[in-house]
Backbone as CSV, one residue per row, in Angstrom:
resi,resn,N_x,N_y,N_z,CA_x,CA_y,CA_z,C_x,C_y,C_z
1,UNK,129.740,48.939,146.220,128.625,48.052,146.671,128.934,47.618,148.111
2,UNK,127.970,47.730,149.014,128.014,47.450,150.383,127.889,45.884,150.592
3,UNK,128.786,45.245,151.316,128.597,43.875,151.472,127.603,43.551,152.615
4,UNK,126.709,42.594,152.296,125.740,42.109,153.397,126.377,41.016,154.131
5,UNK,126.830,41.357,155.365,127.537,40.419,156.198,127.362,40.759,157.653
6,UNK,127.991,39.997,158.511,127.701,40.167,159.996,128.434,41.463,160.439
7,UNK,129.351,41.968,159.754,129.899,43.299,160.158,128.998,44.382,159.880
8,UNK,128.307,44.332,158.800,127.257,45.275,158.560,126.153,45.254,159.696
9,UNK,125.750,44.037,159.921,124.717,43.908,161.051,125.340,44.393,162.363
10,UNK,126.549,44.145,162.658,127.169,44.704,163.912,127.118,46.154,164.018
11,UNK,127.269,46.786,162.832,127.372,48.259,162.786,125.998,48.824,162.962
12,UNK,125.005,48.129,162.285,123.613,48.698,162.333,123.016,48.431,163.724
13,UNK,123.481,47.307,164.365,122.974,47.021,165.777,123.249,48.029,166.763
14,UNK,124.236,48.977,166.496,124.633,49.949,167.381,123.664,51.150,167.482
15,UNK,122.629,51.110,166.387,121.675,52.182,166.211,120.404,51.666,167.028
16,UNK,120.175,52.225,168.146,118.937,51.809,168.910,117.711,52.381,168.416
17,UNK,117.677,53.767,168.053,116.547,54.373,167.579,115.981,53.900,166.188
18,UNK,114.732,53.466,166.214,114.169,52.938,165.033,114.199,53.893,163.799
19,UNK,113.878,55.191,163.966,113.861,56.203,162.855,115.290,56.499,162.353
20,UNK,116.214,56.527,163.314,117.656,56.649,162.885,118.164,55.579,162.048
21,UNK,117.798,54.292,162.551,118.138,53.112,161.826,117.616,53.063,160.464
22,UNK,116.331,53.287,160.305,115.582,53.274,159.007,116.290,54.286,158.036
23,UNK,116.579,55.490,158.613,117.110,56.465,157.836,118.561,56.217,157.306
24,UNK,119.384,55.579,158.198,120.758,55.204,157.823,120.657,54.071,156.719
25,UNK,119.768,53.170,156.862,119.609,52.114,155.857,119.236,52.690,154.472
26,UNK,118.464,53.642,154.397,118.142,54.272,153.105,119.198,55.020,152.575
27,UNK,119.892,55.729,153.476,121.065,56.588,153.073,122.183,55.713,152.482
28,UNK,122.362,54.540,153.089,123.445,53.644,152.614,123.034,52.941,151.212
29,UNK,121.745,52.428,151.240,121.391,51.569,150.152,120.461,52.114,149.123
30,UNK,119.883,53.409,149.373,119.012,53.966,148.422,117.847,53.017,147.941
31,UNK,117.545,52.958,146.688,116.502,52.022,146.257,116.786,50.666,146.173
32,UNK,117.932,50.221,146.698,118.197,48.760,146.911,117.698,48.351,148.322
33,UNK,116.976,49.312,149.028,116.350,49.038,150.291,114.814,49.451,150.006
34,UNK,113.914,48.715,150.752,112.560,49.052,150.668,111.818,48.548,151.755
35,UNK,110.678,49.197,152.150,109.709,48.864,153.215,108.747,48.026,152.457
36,UNK,108.499,46.796,152.992,107.485,45.941,152.501,106.342,46.138,153.475
37,UNK,105.035,46.413,153.016,104.001,46.469,153.916,102.674,46.079,153.359
38,UNK,101.936,45.462,154.200,100.438,45.194,153.805,99.441,46.221,154.280
39,UNK,100.031,47.301,154.919,99.047,48.429,155.248,98.743,48.372,156.696
40,UNK,99.436,47.504,157.502,99.212,47.395,158.930,100.048,48.473,159.677
41,UNK,99.818,48.663,160.959,100.283,49.662,161.779,101.870,49.826,161.607
42,UNK,102.610,48.742,161.758,103.964,48.781,161.772,104.457,49.362,160.495
43,UNK,103.892,49.011,159.325,104.406,49.426,158.076,104.235,50.951,157.878
44,UNK,102.920,51.521,158.224,102.879,52.919,158.117,103.691,53.735,158.963
45,UNK,104.008,53.179,160.111,104.813,53.922,161.102,106.234,53.977,160.573
46,UNK,106.697,52.748,159.859,108.083,52.796,159.294,108.213,53.858,158.191
47,UNK,107.092,54.017,157.502,107.129,54.971,156.356,107.307,56.414,156.934
48,UNK,106.536,56.580,157.936,106.459,57.936,158.564,107.962,58.268,159.276
49,UNK,108.523,57.245,159.941,109.845,57.403,160.493,110.935,57.677,159.491
50,UNK,110.780,56.936,158.435,111.789,57.220,157.286,111.675,58.652,156.774
51,UNK,110.549,59.062,156.466,110.412,60.507,155.992,110.867,61.430,157.010
52,UNK,110.611,61.297,158.309,111.121,62.129,159.322,112.556,62.167,159.510
53,UNK,113.283,61.044,159.059,114.675,60.921,159.175,115.284,61.675,158.014
54,UNK,114.539,62.093,157.051,115.141,62.953,155.965,115.357,62.177,154.681
55,UNK,114.653,60.987,154.510,114.776,60.203,153.231,113.358,60.007,152.746
56,UNK,113.321,59.716,151.312,112.019,59.313,150.825,112.166,57.813,150.557
57,UNK,111.505,57.002,151.387,111.726,55.566,151.315,111.016,54.920,149.965
58,UNK,111.633,53.854,149.532,111.039,52.985,148.637,110.104,52.121,149.375
59,UNK,108.771,51.956,148.927,107.807,51.228,149.637,107.021,50.287,148.608
60,UNK,106.863,49.018,148.997,106.154,48.114,148.113,105.175,47.345,148.938
61,UNK,104.164,46.822,148.236,103.070,46.015,148.795,102.882,44.818,147.838
62,UNK,102.483,43.713,148.433,102.171,42.534,147.508,100.690,42.650,147.316
63,UNK,100.234,42.914,146.014,98.862,43.084,145.747,98.362,41.686,145.190
64,UNK,97.651,40.978,146.077,97.144,39.665,145.750,95.951,39.722,144.816
65,UNK,95.317,40.849,144.547,94.243,41.163,143.809,92.937,40.828,144.516
66,UNK,93.164,40.543,145.830,92.002,40.149,146.684,92.092,41.173,148.092
67,UNK,92.642,42.183,147.979,92.867,43.024,149.137,91.581,43.770,149.428
68,UNK,91.380,44.204,150.693,90.139,45.025,151.007,90.200,46.369,150.290
69,UNK,89.112,46.879,149.886,89.054,48.240,149.306,89.769,49.332,150.245
70,UNK,89.596,49.033,151.529,90.143,50.048,152.465,91.734,49.947,152.435
71,UNK,92.250,48.797,152.045,93.735,48.751,151.891,94.250,49.613,150.740
72,UNK,93.584,49.513,149.634,93.935,50.266,148.536,93.646,51.819,148.755
73,UNK,92.757,52.085,149.606,92.456,53.479,149.995,93.591,53.967,150.889
74,UNK,94.050,53.161,151.767,95.187,53.521,152.625,96.415,53.800,151.837
75,UNK,96.758,52.948,150.797,97.845,53.216,149.956,97.908,54.535,149.309
76,UNK,96.609,54.980,148.809,96.476,56.277,148.260,96.663,57.364,149.251
77,UNK,96.209,57.240,150.478,96.402,58.175,151.547,97.971,58.394,151.763
78,UNK,98.667,57.277,151.848,100.099,57.262,152.140,100.858,58.092,150.993
79,UNK,100.474,57.608,149.750,101.125,58.353,148.625,100.912,59.872,148.630
80,UNK,99.687,60.214,148.936,99.387,61.716,148.950,100.085,62.407,150.120
81,UNK,100.112,61.797,151.337,100.752,62.464,152.477,102.238,62.549,152.316
82,UNK,102.899,61.564,151.791,104.374,61.520,151.864,104.947,61.718,150.488
83,UNK,104.096,61.969,149.477,104.696,62.211,148.140,105.570,61.108,147.555
84,UNK,105.109,59.862,147.701,105.843,58.716,147.177,104.893,57.696,146.507
85,UNK,105.421,56.882,145.908,104.533,55.765,145.243,104.682,54.456,145.762
86,UNK,103.602,53.776,146.203,103.668,52.582,146.834,103.670,51.455,145.537
87,UNK,104.709,50.788,145.386,104.820,49.790,144.265,103.877,48.588,144.601
88,UNK,102.998,48.296,143.733,102.066,47.169,143.853,102.523,45.999,142.980
89,UNK,102.939,44.873,143.614,103.489,43.727,142.907,102.457,42.622,143.047
90,UNK,102.088,42.153,141.936,100.951,41.103,141.858,101.370,39.834,141.393
91,UNK,100.490,38.896,141.332,100.837,37.585,140.874,100.892,37.528,139.378
92,UNK,101.495,36.320,138.930,101.571,36.105,137.484,100.189,35.692,136.996
93,UNK,99.604,36.371,136.070,98.072,36.273,135.691,97.892,34.869,135.065
94,UNK,98.839,34.349,134.287,98.634,33.049,133.666,98.691,32.001,134.610
95,UNK,99.603,32.109,135.646,99.538,31.121,136.702,98.294,31.059,137.447
96,UNK,97.775,32.323,137.765,96.664,32.604,138.567,95.498,31.873,137.905
97,UNK,95.310,32.135,136.616,94.198,31.650,135.778,94.217,30.103,135.782
98,UNK,95.464,29.671,135.622,95.572,28.119,135.595,95.202,27.501,136.932
99,UNK,95.593,28.172,138.097,95.356,27.597,139.377,93.781,27.658,139.634
100,UNK,93.121,28.786,139.312,91.719,28.877,139.411,90.876,27.857,138.754
101,UNK,91.368,27.662,137.460,90.863,26.733,136.500,90.866,25.253,137.064
102,UNK,91.958,24.989,137.695,92.291,23.538,138.180,91.593,23.350,139.436
103,UNK,91.582,24.353,140.360,91.194,24.117,141.801,89.983,24.803,142.157
104,UNK,89.528,25.881,141.330,88.517,26.680,141.872,88.866,28.006,142.462
105,UNK,88.007,28.944,142.505,88.376,30.322,142.970,88.618,30.261,144.414
106,UNK,87.821,29.382,145.142,87.951,29.422,146.652,88.677,28.182,146.979
107,UNK,89.776,27.702,146.406,90.510,26.584,146.861,90.964,26.558,148.261
108,UNK,91.246,27.702,148.880,91.881,27.728,150.256,90.994,27.121,151.208
109,UNK,89.635,26.951,150.955,88.807,26.337,151.984,88.985,24.931,151.956
110,UNK,89.571,24.370,150.893,89.566,22.861,150.845,90.564,22.146,151.651
111,UNK,91.802,22.755,151.811,92.875,22.112,152.592,93.926,23.108,152.932
112,UNK,94.843,22.761,153.869,95.921,23.654,154.233,96.873,23.698,153.000
113,UNK,96.837,22.619,152.401,97.845,22.616,151.123,97.455,23.531,150.061
114,UNK,96.095,23.529,149.766,95.573,24.347,148.728,95.695,25.871,149.163
115,UNK,95.528,26.100,150.451,95.646,27.612,150.962,97.052,27.964,150.768
116,UNK,98.019,27.136,151.001,99.537,27.464,150.838,99.720,27.651,149.301
117,UNK,99.129,26.786,148.506,99.294,26.983,147.071,98.871,28.299,146.609
118,UNK,97.619,28.806,147.105,97.140,30.080,146.682,98.029,31.171,147.210
119,UNK,98.461,31.104,148.485,99.348,32.041,149.042,100.675,32.157,148.404
120,UNK,101.169,31.036,147.975,102.448,31.003,147.303,102.441,31.648,145.946
121,UNK,101.243,31.551,145.218,101.173,32.245,143.906,100.869,33.693,144.109
122,UNK,100.044,33.984,145.083,99.460,35.404,145.203,100.349,36.312,146.001
123,UNK,101.219,35.642,146.861,102.099,36.453,147.884,103.446,36.154,147.619
124,UNK,103.881,34.877,147.902,105.339,34.492,148.016,105.923,34.750,146.682
125,UNK,105.503,34.261,145.554,106.246,34.550,144.225,106.423,36.045,143.922
126,UNK,105.347,36.823,144.154,105.514,38.247,143.887,106.540,38.871,144.865
127,UNK,106.586,38.456,146.200,107.522,38.960,147.117,108.834,38.627,146.772
128,UNK,109.103,37.364,146.165,110.355,37.017,145.631,110.881,38.005,144.568
129,UNK,109.887,38.324,143.744,110.344,39.134,142.455,110.663,40.566,143.087
130,UNK,110.065,40.912,144.233,110.459,42.313,144.834,111.837,42.133,145.432
131,UNK,112.048,41.025,145.979,113.450,40.818,146.654,114.590,40.785,145.571
132,UNK,114.121,40.372,144.426,115.235,40.405,143.269,115.887,41.749,143.167
133,UNK,115.188,42.737,143.491,115.635,44.179,143.319,116.231,44.724,144.488
134,UNK,116.316,43.979,145.677,116.741,44.507,146.927,117.968,43.969,147.459
135,UNK,118.631,44.784,148.378,119.752,44.209,149.203,119.263,44.270,150.714
136,UNK,118.225,45.214,150.959,117.757,45.312,152.317,116.189,45.316,152.301
137,UNK,115.516,44.446,152.990,114.118,44.378,153.080,113.676,44.677,154.538
138,UNK,112.955,45.744,154.628,112.387,46.281,155.851,110.952,45.713,156.099
139,UNK,110.692,44.957,157.119,109.504,44.324,157.365,108.736,44.842,158.609
140,UNK,107.543,44.556,158.784,106.727,44.908,159.890,106.638,43.925,161.026
141,UNK,107.423,42.840,160.964,107.364,41.813,161.952,107.528,42.330,163.337
142,UNK,106.708,41.920,164.321,106.884,42.192,165.711,106.833,40.958,166.622
143,UNK,107.480,41.057,167.731,107.448,39.894,168.636,106.179,39.621,169.328
144,UNK,105.224,40.559,169.306,103.958,40.324,169.973,102.799,39.922,168.956
145,UNK,103.180,39.684,167.840,102.077,39.252,166.898,101.583,37.838,166.873
146,UNK,102.533,36.965,167.241,102.112,35.500,167.383,103.222,34.808,168.085
147,UNK,102.909,33.553,168.540,103.937,32.682,169.045,105.066,32.362,168.130
148,UNK,104.792,32.283,166.876,105.799,31.982,165.879,106.655,33.199,165.692
149,UNK,106.228,34.412,166.051,107.083,35.592,165.711,107.702,36.152,167.081
150,UNK,107.493,35.365,168.076,107.968,35.871,169.465,109.483,36.036,169.497
151,UNK,110.167,35.302,168.691,111.639,35.456,168.735,112.268,36.167,167.540
152,UNK,111.291,37.062,166.907,111.757,37.906,165.829,112.925,38.725,166.273
153,UNK,114.018,38.862,165.564,115.113,39.612,165.828,115.112,40.873,164.819
154,UNK,115.759,41.924,165.238,115.768,43.126,164.318,116.510,42.740,162.956
155,UNK,117.531,41.973,162.959,118.310,41.637,161.788,118.449,40.247,161.527
156,UNK,118.337,39.899,160.212,118.616,38.532,159.794,119.070,38.527,158.343
157,UNK,120.124,37.758,158.108,120.637,37.641,156.706,120.014,36.383,156.144
158,UNK,119.277,36.635,155.055,118.558,35.417,154.404,119.125,35.228,152.998
159,UNK,119.141,33.948,152.592,119.642,33.684,151.232,118.468,33.897,150.288
160,UNK,118.758,34.398,149.092,117.635,34.655,148.202,118.039,34.226,146.782
161,UNK,116.987,33.543,146.153,117.141,33.124,144.814,117.986,31.911,144.611
162,UNK,118.099,31.468,143.421,118.898,30.197,143.162,120.418,30.319,143.474
163,UNK,120.919,31.571,143.406,122.255,31.748,143.770,122.510,31.984,145.316
164,UNK,121.393,31.964,146.054,121.498,32.269,147.455,122.189,33.582,147.905
165,UNK,121.885,34.631,147.144,122.347,35.947,147.355,121.918,36.539,148.668
166,UNK,122.814,36.966,149.539,122.444,37.473,150.883,121.584,38.709,150.762
167,UNK,120.545,38.790,151.568,119.729,39.971,151.746,119.593,40.216,153.159
168,UNK,119.648,41.484,153.570,119.442,41.811,155.006,118.009,42.056,155.180
169,UNK,117.295,41.248,156.047,115.932,41.405,156.471,115.974,42.150,157.827
170,UNK,115.309,43.323,157.868,115.243,44.218,159.061,113.853,44.292,159.524
171,UNK,113.679,44.139,160.845,112.450,44.417,161.553,112.641,45.575,162.561
172,UNK,112.683,46.805,162.088,113.089,47.960,162.865,112.250,48.055,164.260
173,UNK,110.967,47.677,164.106,109.950,47.820,165.097,109.661,46.508,165.825
174,UNK,110.551,45.657,165.822,110.237,44.263,166.434,109.812,44.307,167.763
175,UNK,110.268,45.202,168.563,109.979,45.199,169.991,108.925,46.206,170.293
176,UNK,108.250,46.882,169.333,107.142,47.842,169.650,105.912,47.143,169.943
177,UNK,104.998,47.683,170.759,103.696,47.118,171.049,102.661,47.817,170.404
178,UNK,101.443,47.322,170.431,100.314,47.997,169.813,100.098,49.317,170.176
179,UNK,100.086,49.572,171.501,99.671,50.934,172.144,100.737,51.970,171.615
180,UNK,102.058,51.530,171.506,103.115,52.401,171.131,102.886,52.814,169.653
181,UNK,102.533,51.924,168.814,102.175,52.200,167.408,101.167,53.182,167.385
182,UNK,99.970,52.861,167.979,98.806,53.677,167.934,98.995,55.097,168.407
183,UNK,99.750,55.201,169.509,100.127,56.406,170.174,100.912,57.267,169.080
184,UNK,101.857,56.556,168.487,102.806,57.297,167.509,101.916,57.719,166.311
185,UNK,100.958,56.902,165.786,100.148,57.286,164.629,99.184,58.528,165.084
186,UNK,98.723,58.538,166.283,97.919,59.694,166.676,98.703,60.919,166.794
187,UNK,99.967,60.790,167.409,100.760,61.939,167.616,101.228,62.701,166.411
188,UNK,101.445,61.760,165.318,102.114,62.282,164.049,101.146,62.315,162.891
189,UNK,99.752,61.987,163.144,98.791,61.969,162.173,99.035,61.105,160.979
190,UNK,99.588,59.887,161.363,99.935,58.945,160.286,98.583,58.160,159.808
191,UNK,98.477,58.017,158.508,97.288,57.236,157.984,97.168,55.905,158.513
192,UNK,95.965,55.439,159.097,95.820,54.189,159.622,94.665,53.484,158.833
193,UNK,94.857,52.289,158.566,93.965,51.408,157.857,92.497,51.510,158.572
194,UNK,91.443,51.812,157.885,90.242,52.095,158.477,89.651,50.825,159.273
195,UNK,89.958,49.713,158.786,89.480,48.374,159.460,90.230,48.186,160.734
196,UNK,91.357,48.793,160.945,92.153,48.674,162.216,91.439,49.559,163.344
197,UNK,90.498,50.301,162.919,89.682,51.100,163.978,88.350,50.781,164.017
198,UNK,87.956,49.578,163.297,86.642,49.002,163.393,86.466,48.194,164.602
199,UNK,85.342,48.277,165.255,85.065,47.437,166.416,83.468,47.344,166.598
200,UNK,83.105,46.057,166.642,81.670,45.857,166.787,81.448,44.753,167.883
201,UNK,80.827,45.184,169.018,80.537,44.246,170.098,81.922,43.547,170.645
202,UNK,82.952,44.280,170.550,84.153,43.590,171.055,84.992,42.896,170.014
203,UNK,84.409,42.717,168.770,85.146,42.030,167.680,85.744,43.154,166.844
204,UNK,87.053,42.861,166.362,87.855,43.886,165.764,88.879,43.198,164.808
205,UNK,89.455,43.916,163.834,90.467,43.446,162.956,91.850,43.674,163.599
206,UNK,92.503,42.586,163.624,93.996,42.742,164.133,94.990,42.455,162.980
207,UNK,94.754,41.526,162.181,95.740,41.242,161.134,94.925,41.219,159.787
208,UNK,95.550,41.895,158.815,94.831,42.158,157.498,95.561,41.473,156.377
209,UNK,94.743,40.816,155.539,95.278,40.117,154.385,94.245,40.210,153.297
210,UNK,93.968,39.128,152.574,92.939,39.067,151.547,91.522,39.134,152.184
211,UNK,90.608,39.589,151.456,89.239,39.847,151.839,88.677,38.523,152.499
212,UNK,88.602,37.514,151.780,87.880,36.318,152.261,88.668,35.627,153.402
213,UNK,89.936,35.706,153.437,90.898,34.977,154.371,91.123,35.690,155.589
214,UNK,90.506,36.906,155.767,90.751,37.775,156.873,89.306,38.160,157.573
215,UNK,89.174,37.789,158.870,87.997,38.107,159.574,88.383,38.690,160.867
216,UNK,87.369,39.452,161.492,87.669,40.038,162.836,87.871,38.919,163.871
217,UNK,88.462,39.350,164.970,88.792,38.437,166.094,87.904,38.795,167.318
218,UNK,87.616,37.838,168.200,86.941,38.164,169.370,87.895,38.542,170.500
219,UNK,87.347,39.119,171.572,88.135,39.701,172.668,89.172,38.805,173.310
220,UNK,89.005,37.532,173.331,89.763,36.477,173.913,90.650,35.643,172.879
221,UNK,90.545,36.002,171.597,91.288,35.313,170.568,92.732,35.719,170.417
222,UNK,93.567,34.877,169.904,94.945,35.366,169.673,94.954,36.293,168.395
223,UNK,95.973,37.057,168.196,95.998,38.061,167.190,95.715,37.559,165.753
224,UNK,96.238,36.324,165.395,96.068,35.856,164.014,94.958,34.809,163.855
225,UNK,94.076,34.789,164.893,92.888,33.799,164.826,92.087,34.183,163.523
226,UNK,91.993,35.499,163.139,91.188,35.902,162.078,91.665,35.522,160.734
227,UNK,92.905,35.083,160.653,93.471,34.663,159.239,93.166,33.142,159.043
228,UNK,92.626,32.867,158.013,92.253,31.435,157.555,91.525,30.832,158.747
229,UNK,90.441,31.481,159.230,89.817,30.948,160.515,89.515,29.498,160.497
230,UNK,89.111,28.943,159.305,88.690,27.647,159.258,89.797,26.651,159.528
231,UNK,91.036,27.091,159.761,92.153,26.236,160.117,92.439,26.408,161.613
232,UNK,91.761,27.090,162.377,92.051,27.317,163.784,92.084,26.143,164.639
233,UNK,91.461,25.088,164.263,91.534,23.838,165.070,92.897,23.007,164.866
234,UNK,93.560,23.367,163.814,94.878,22.656,163.596,95.882,22.938,164.762
235,UNK,96.605,21.948,165.083,97.600,22.145,166.211,98.932,22.684,165.513
236,UNK,99.640,23.420,166.405,100.905,23.986,165.960,100.844,24.823,164.608
237,UNK,99.715,25.536,164.366,99.632,26.298,163.202,99.785,27.787,163.523
238,UNK,100.870,28.326,163.135,101.134,29.811,163.384,100.474,30.735,162.429
239,UNK,99.758,30.164,161.548,99.062,31.001,160.509,99.898,32.010,159.682
240,UNK,100.859,31.455,158.924,101.676,32.285,158.101,101.268,31.951,156.561
241,UNK,101.567,32.958,155.760,101.324,32.828,154.273,102.502,32.287,153.642
242,UNK,103.673,32.327,154.121,104.826,31.700,153.575,105.866,32.856,153.283
243,UNK,105.455,34.057,153.288,106.530,35.254,152.969,107.508,35.137,153.983
244,UNK,107.307,35.050,155.246,108.234,35.040,156.315,108.731,33.684,156.816
């Protein structure tokens, strides 16, 4: 069993190329490593890089049960192109029913606290269950996504679960920009979420989550302005669901 420690990080930090890094991680950890993706550009590029490096990656998504139809369509395209299965991990149905019964189906409009409650049940708890099975979690975080993510590093050791078991959280494409991702997708015919190519009068989708909680953004808005738009007036709000 490979130890998750700073020596491992130091060894992996020597690998500059993202595809080589992703391939090496899966060769070392097998199914104890996985790419977590919501279907955005960084995630699909990581899948393609992994396959091109000679491995079949384990891939999972958090299925909140409120994703866009185009999101489910994308996962089908990924499965078909790369011959793999995207694991869909959803919320606890009993807890979900209890939350809706107590607070209503659209509780996230009421307050930031209720939005976080909904995200915790639909996203954070399922993600924690996914991490129960992992030693390495590959994420699509990038430094250009928001102010809160500007200092994202490629490697971070995080404590997981009640026993604080160390997990290596890796953002292989942390320093990639939007154009670089799109150019890569075009060059290698990587499946792209249809809404990421939608544009109407300068309004477009930048960040994708649940159907109601995600809206397009305008030309002069920050990248995550479309997430939980009704909270945009809050100060110091980096618009996170709690997973990261």
